[in-house]
C-alpha positions as CSV (number, residue, x, y, z in Angstrom):
1,M,0.0,0.0,0.0
2,S,1.3,3.4,-0.9
3,D,2.6,5.9,1.7
4,Q,0.1,8.4,0.6
5,L,-2.8,6.1,1.2
6,Q,-1.4,4.9,4.5
7,K,-1.4,8.5,5.7
8,Q,-4.9,9.0,4.6
9,L,-6.0,5.9,6.5
10,Q,-4.5,7.2,9.8
11,V,-7.6,8.9,11.0
12,S,-9.1,9.0,14.4
13,A,-11.5,6.3,15.5
14,D,-14.4,8.7,15.8
15,E,-13.8,10.0,12.2
16,E,-17.1,10.1,10.5
17,E,-17.3,7.8,7.5
18,R,-19.0,8.8,4.3
19,E,-20.1,7.2,1.0
20,L,-17.6,7.6,-1.8
21,K,-19.2,8.9,-4.9
22,G,-18.4,9.6,-8.5
23,A,-14.7,10.2,-9.4
24,E,-13.8,9.7,-5.7
25,R,-14.3,5.9,-6.1
26,A,-11.9,5.8,-9.0
27,A,-9.4,8.1,-7.1
28,V,-9.4,5.8,-4.1
29,L,-8.9,2.7,-6.2
30,L,-6.0,4.2,-8.1
31,L,-4.4,5.4,-4.9
32,A,-4.6,1.9,-3.4
33,L,-3.1,0.4,-6.5
34,G,-0.1,2.7,-6.2
35,E,2.3,3.8,-8.9
36,S,3.3,0.5,-10.4
37,H,-0.1,-1.2,-10.6
38,G,-2.0,2.0,-11.3
39,A,0.2,3.3,-14.1
40,P,-1.4,1.1,-16.9
41,I,-4.8,2.4,-15.9
42,W,-3.7,6.0,-15.8
43,A,-2.3,5.5,-19.3
44,K,-5.7,4.5,-20.7
45,L,-7.5,7.5,-19.3
46,D,-7.9,10.5,-21.6
47,E,-6.9,14.0,-20.6
48,I,-10.4,15.0,-19.3
49,E,-10.7,11.8,-17.2
50,V,-7.2,12.3,-15.8
51,R,-8.2,15.8,-14.7
52,Q,-11.5,14.6,-13.1
53,V,-9.8,11.8,-11.2
54,S,-6.9,14.0,-10.2
55,A,-9.2,16.7,-8.8
56,A,-11.1,14.2,-6.8
57,M,-7.9,12.7,-5.5
58,A,-6.5,16.1,-4.4
59,N,-9.7,16.8,-2.5
60,L,-10.3,13.3,-1.2
61,G,-9.5,13.8,2.5
62,P,-9.3,11.0,5.0
63,V,-10.4,7.5,3.9
64,T,-11.1,5.0,6.7
65,P,-10.2,1.3,6.4
66,N,-13.9,0.5,6.5
67,M,-14.6,2.9,3.6
68,L,-11.8,1.3,1.6
69,E,-12.9,-2.3,2.4
70,N,-16.5,-1.5,1.3
71,L,-15.3,0.0,-1.9
72,F,-13.1,-3.0,-2.7
73,K,-15.9,-5.4,-1.9
74,D,-18.3,-3.5,-4.2
75,F,-15.7,-3.4,-7.0
76,V,-15.0,-7.2,-6.7
77,R,-18.8,-7.9,-6.6
78,R,-19.5,-5.9,-9.7
79,V,-16.6,-7.6,-11.6
80,S,-17.2,-11.2,-10.5
81,S,-21.0,-11.1,-11.0
82,K,-20.7,-10.8,-14.7
83,G,-20.7,-14.2,-16.4
84,S,-20.4,-12.6,-19.8
85,L,-19.8,-9.1,-21.1
86,T,-21.4,-7.1,-23.9
87,G,-20.0,-3.7,-24.8
88,N,-22.6,-1.2,-26.0
89,V,-23.8,2.4,-25.4
90,D,-26.2,1.5,-22.6
91,A,-23.8,-0.7,-20.7
92,T,-21.1,2.0,-21.0
93,E,-23.5,4.6,-19.6
94,R,-24.5,2.4,-16.7
95,L,-20.9,1.7,-15.8
96,L,-19.9,5.3,-15.9
97,A,-22.9,6.3,-13.8
98,S,-21.5,4.0,-11.0
99,F,-18.5,6.2,-10.3
100,L,-19.0,9.5,-12.1
101,P,-21.5,12.3,-11.4
102,G,-24.6,12.3,-13.6
103,E,-23.6,15.5,-15.3
104,K,-20.2,14.2,-16.3
105,V,-21.7,10.9,-17.6
106,S,-24.1,12.9,-19.8
107,I,-21.3,14.9,-21.3
108,I,-19.2,11.8,-22.1
109,M,-22.2,10.0,-23.6
110,E,-23.1,13.0,-25.7
111,E,-19.6,13.0,-27.1
112,I,-19.8,9.3,-27.9
113,R,-23.3,9.6,-29.5
114,G,-22.6,12.7,-31.6
115,P,-22.1,14.5,-33.7
116,A,-22.6,11.4,-35.8
117,G,-19.4,9.8,-37.1
118,R,-17.0,6.9,-36.6
119,N,-14.0,9.0,-36.0
120,M,-13.0,12.6,-35.2
121,W,-12.9,13.8,-38.8
122,E,-16.3,12.4,-39.6
123,K,-17.7,14.0,-36.4
124,L,-16.2,17.4,-37.5
125,S,-17.9,17.1,-40.8
126,N,-21.2,17.0,-39.0
127,V,-20.5,20.1,-36.9
128,Q,-22.2,23.3,-38.1
129,E,-19.8,25.3,-40.3
130,N,-20.2,28.5,-38.3
131,V,-19.4,26.7,-35.0
132,L,-16.3,25.0,-36.5
133,A,-15.2,28.3,-38.1
134,N,-15.6,30.2,-34.9
135,Y,-13.2,27.7,-33.2
136,L,-10.7,27.5,-36.0
137,K,-10.3,31.3,-36.4
138,N,-8.3,31.3,-33.2
139,E,-6.0,28.5,-34.3
140,Y,-2.7,28.6,-36.2
141,P,-3.2,28.6,-40.0
142,Q,-1.2,25.4,-40.3
143,T,-3.6,23.7,-37.8
144,V,-6.6,25.0,-39.7
145,A,-5.1,23.7,-42.9
146,V,-4.6,20.2,-41.4
147,V,-8.2,20.1,-40.1
148,L,-9.8,21.3,-43.4
149,S,-7.7,18.8,-45.4
150,K,-9.2,16.0,-43.3
151,I,-12.9,16.9,-43.5
152,N,-15.3,16.7,-46.4
153,S,-14.5,19.1,-49.1
154,D,-17.9,20.7,-49.3
155,H,-17.9,21.3,-45.5
156,A,-14.3,22.6,-45.7
157,A,-15.5,25.1,-48.4
158,R,-18.3,26.4,-46.2
159,V,-15.9,26.8,-43.3
160,L,-13.4,28.7,-45.4
161,G,-16.1,31.0,-46.6
162,I,-16.8,32.0,-43.0
163,L,-13.3,32.5,-41.8
164,P,-11.7,36.0,-41.9
165,E,-10.4,36.6,-45.4
166,E,-6.8,37.0,-44.5
167,L,-6.7,33.8,-42.5
168,A,-8.7,31.9,-45.1
169,L,-6.2,32.9,-47.8
170,E,-3.2,31.9,-45.6
171,V,-4.9,28.5,-45.0
172,V,-5.5,28.0,-48.7
173,S,-1.8,28.7,-49.4
174,R,-0.7,26.3,-46.7
175,M,-3.1,23.6,-48.0
176,L,-1.6,23.9,-51.5
177,R,1.9,23.5,-50.1
178,M,1.0,20.7,-47.6
179,D,2.9,17.4,-47.9
180,A,1.7,14.2,-46.1
181,V,1.0,15.1,-42.5
182,Q,3.1,13.1,-40.0
183,K,1.1,10.6,-38.0
184,E,2.3,12.2,-34.7
185,V,1.2,15.7,-35.8
186,L,-2.2,14.4,-36.9
187,E,-2.7,12.5,-33.6
188,K,-1.8,15.6,-31.6
189,V,-4.3,17.8,-33.6
190,E,-7.0,15.1,-33.2
191,Q,-6.4,14.9,-29.4
192,T,-6.5,18.7,-29.1
193,L,-9.8,18.9,-31.0
194,R,-11.3,16.1,-28.9
195,V,-10.3,17.7,-25.6
196,E,-10.7,21.4,-26.3
197,F,-13.4,21.5,-29.0
198,M,-15.6,18.4,-29.0
199,S,-16.0,18.3,-25.2
200,N,-16.8,22.0,-25.1
201,L,-19.2,21.6,-28.0
202,T,-21.2,18.9,-26.1
203,N,-21.3,21.2,-23.0
204,T,-22.6,24.2,-24.9
205,S,-25.1,22.1,-26.8
206,R,-26.8,21.0,-23.7
207,R,-29.8,23.4,-24.1
208,D,-32.0,24.7,-21.4
209,S,-35.5,23.2,-21.8
210,H,-37.1,26.7,-21.4
211,E,-34.9,28.0,-24.3
212,M,-36.0,25.1,-26.5
213,M,-39.7,25.7,-25.6
214,A,-39.3,29.5,-26.3
215,E,-38.2,28.7,-29.8
216,I,-41.2,26.4,-30.3
217,F,-43.5,29.1,-29.0
218,N,-41.9,31.6,-31.4
219,N,-43.1,29.4,-34.2
220,F,-46.7,29.3,-33.0
221,D,-49.3,31.5,-34.6
222,R,-50.4,34.1,-32.1
223,Q,-53.7,32.3,-31.1
224,T,-51.9,29.1,-30.4
225,E,-49.2,30.9,-28.5
226,A,-51.7,32.8,-26.4
227,R,-53.6,29.5,-25.7
228,F,-50.5,27.6,-24.6
229,L,-49.1,30.5,-22.5
230,A,-52.4,31.0,-20.7
231,A,-52.6,27.3,-19.9
232,L,-49.0,27.2,-18.8
233,E,-49.5,30.3,-16.6
234,E,-52.2,28.5,-14.7
235,D,-50.1,25.3,-14.3
236,N,-46.6,26.8,-13.8
237,R,-46.4,30.6,-13.7
238,E,-42.6,30.6,-13.2
239,A,-42.0,28.5,-16.3
240,A,-44.4,30.6,-18.4
241,D,-42.6,33.8,-17.3
242,R,-39.2,32.2,-18.2
243,I,-40.4,31.2,-21.6
244,K,-41.8,34.6,-22.3
245,T,-38.5,36.2,-21.3
246,L,-36.6,33.9,-23.7
247,M,-38.9,34.3,-26.6
248,F,-37.9,36.6,-29.4
249,T,-40.9,38.0,-31.1
250,F,-41.8,40.6,-33.8
251,D,-42.1,43.3,-31.0
252,D,-38.4,42.6,-30.1
253,L,-37.5,43.9,-33.6
254,L,-38.3,47.4,-32.3
255,K,-35.2,47.1,-30.1
256,L,-32.9,46.9,-33.1
257,D,-30.4,49.7,-33.5
258,A,-30.8,51.8,-36.7
259,A,-28.1,50.1,-38.6
260,S,-29.5,46.6,-37.8
261,A,-33.0,47.6,-38.6
262,Q,-32.0,49.0,-42.0
263,T,-30.0,45.8,-42.7
264,L,-33.0,43.7,-41.9
265,L,-35.3,45.8,-44.1
266,R,-32.9,45.2,-47.1
267,H,-33.4,41.4,-46.6
268,V,-37.2,41.4,-46.4
269,E,-39.4,41.2,-49.5
270,K,-41.6,44.3,-49.9
271,D,-44.8,42.3,-50.1
272,A,-44.0,40.4,-46.9
273,L,-43.1,43.7,-45.1
274,A,-46.3,45.3,-46.2
275,I,-48.4,42.4,-44.8
276,A,-46.3,42.3,-41.5
277,L,-46.7,46.0,-40.9
278,K,-50.4,46.0,-42.0
279,G,-51.2,43.9,-38.9
280,S,-48.7,45.6,-36.5
281,T,-49.1,48.4,-34.0
282,D,-48.6,52.1,-34.9
283,T,-45.4,52.0,-32.8
284,A,-44.0,49.2,-35.1
285,R,-44.9,51.1,-38.2
286,E,-43.3,54.3,-37.0
287,F,-40.2,52.4,-36.1
288,F,-39.7,50.8,-39.5
289,F,-40.8,53.9,-41.4
290,G,-38.3,55.9,-39.4
291,N,-35.5,53.6,-40.7
292,M,-36.5,54.2,-44.4
293,S,-36.2,57.1,-46.7
294,S,-39.3,59.2,-46.8
295,R,-39.9,58.0,-50.4
296,A,-39.6,54.3,-49.5
297,A,-41.9,54.8,-46.5
298,K,-44.5,56.5,-48.7
299,L,-44.4,53.7,-51.2
300,L,-44.7,51.1,-48.5
301,Q,-47.7,52.9,-47.0
302,D,-49.3,52.9,-50.4
303,D,-48.7,49.2,-50.7
304,M,-50.3,48.6,-47.3
305,D,-53.3,50.7,-48.2
306,A,-53.7,48.7,-51.4
307,L,-53.8,45.4,-49.6
308,G,-57.2,46.0,-48.0
309,P,-58.1,43.5,-45.2
310,V,-55.5,40.8,-44.5
311,R,-55.9,37.5,-42.7
312,L,-54.4,37.2,-39.3
313,R,-52.7,34.0,-40.4
314,D,-50.9,35.9,-43.2
315,V,-49.8,38.6,-40.8
316,D,-48.4,36.0,-38.4
317,E,-46.5,34.3,-41.2
318,A,-45.0,37.5,-42.5
319,Q,-44.0,38.7,-39.0
320,T,-42.5,35.3,-38.2
321,G,-40.6,35.4,-41.4
322,M,-39.1,38.8,-40.4
323,V,-38.1,37.4,-37.0
324,N,-36.5,34.4,-38.5
325,K,-34.6,36.5,-41.0
326,A,-33.3,38.7,-38.1
327,K,-32.1,35.6,-36.3
328,D,-30.3,34.4,-39.5
329,L,-28.6,37.8,-39.9
330,A,-27.6,37.8,-36.2
331,A,-26.1,34.3,-36.6
332,K,-24.0,35.6,-39.4
333,G,-22.9,38.6,-37.4
334,E,-24.6,41.1,-39.7
335,I,-27.0,42.6,-37.1
336,M,-27.3,42.7,-33.3
337,I,-30.4,41.5,-31.6
338,S,-31.5,41.4,-28.0
339,K,-33.8,38.8,-26.5
340,S,-34.2,40.6,-23.2
341,K,-37.6,42.1,-22.7
342,G,-37.1,43.6,-19.3
343,E,-40.5,44.9,-18.2
344,D,-41.8,45.6,-21.7
345,E,-45.3,44.6,-22.4
346,I,-46.1,42.4,-25.5
347,I,-48.5,44.4,-27.6
348,Y,-50.4,42.7,-30.4
C-alpha cells in the first residue's frame, strides 16, 4: 500500500465515515493500486478523465479502512458477478454512472453519440460550419489547414467562406503546399480537437429546456401561442414567465439599432413587409418607417393601403418570417439583436 494512502487511513477512531461517490471511487482505487499497478490504468485515461480523477484525489481527504474495504468489496462484486460481457452504449452509460456524477456521464455519452461519425474527422464534418469556423479562427493557420484537409471538401469550403479573409487565404496557401502530414502531428491535432473542442461543444449544446420551448413558442401563430401560454401560466407561472423572457418576437425587432433595422429591411421582401406592418401596431410602423427614406416609407404605406383587409394568419406568417430573418442575420454577425424584454409589455 502506498505511503500516501497509509497517511490517509491514519484517522481518528471517531472519524465520520461517508459514502464515496463519482470520481472519488476511481481516485481511491488508483491510490490503493499505487504507482506500479495503477500506471497502466492511468495510461488508458484521456486528458479529461485524468483531470477529473486528479481533482477528486486532491480533495479526497481521509479514507477510513472500512470505507476502503467497502469500496473493494463492491468493486469485486461488480466484476465477478458478470458471467459474460457485452459492450454497448447502454452498458457503458450504466458503468460510468456507477463512479461519475450524472452531469459528467451525460457529457461523455453525448460526445460518444454525436455528432454522428465513426472518428474525429467524420464528427467534425457534422458540426455546423459556423461553429467550427468560430473555433478555428483562433488557431494557427497550419492547424486549420490540417483540419480542413481531413474533413469533407464541401464542408471545408463552407468553413473557409466564413473564416476571416486574411486567415482563409493563408490557410489555402498552406493547404496547397502541404505534404503528407506526419502521424504524430495528426494525432496531436486530433487529441486537441477532442479535448478542447468536442468536449466544449457537447457542453454548450446542452440546451436549457425553457430556451427550447421558447423557440417552439416563437413558431406558433399568435392564437396558439396565447392559448398555450395561458394554460401554462395556470399550471406553472414561473415556467411561463421564463419562456416569455426567452422568446424573441416581432415586437423585439423594435429594439434593433438603426443600422441593424436597416440591414433587416434590405433582406425582407416588400410584399411580406407590407403584410407584416399592416397587422402591426402604430409603434412598429413608425419604427420601421423611421428607418427608411421618406420616399420608401410613402411607397410602403401605399402598398399597405392597397392590400385591403388581410388575414391574421398571413400577418403572423409575415412577421414570423421577419423574426427568422433577423435571427439568421444575427447568426452571421450582420446585425445585433436582444432577447431581453425587461418589463416591456407584449402588444399585439
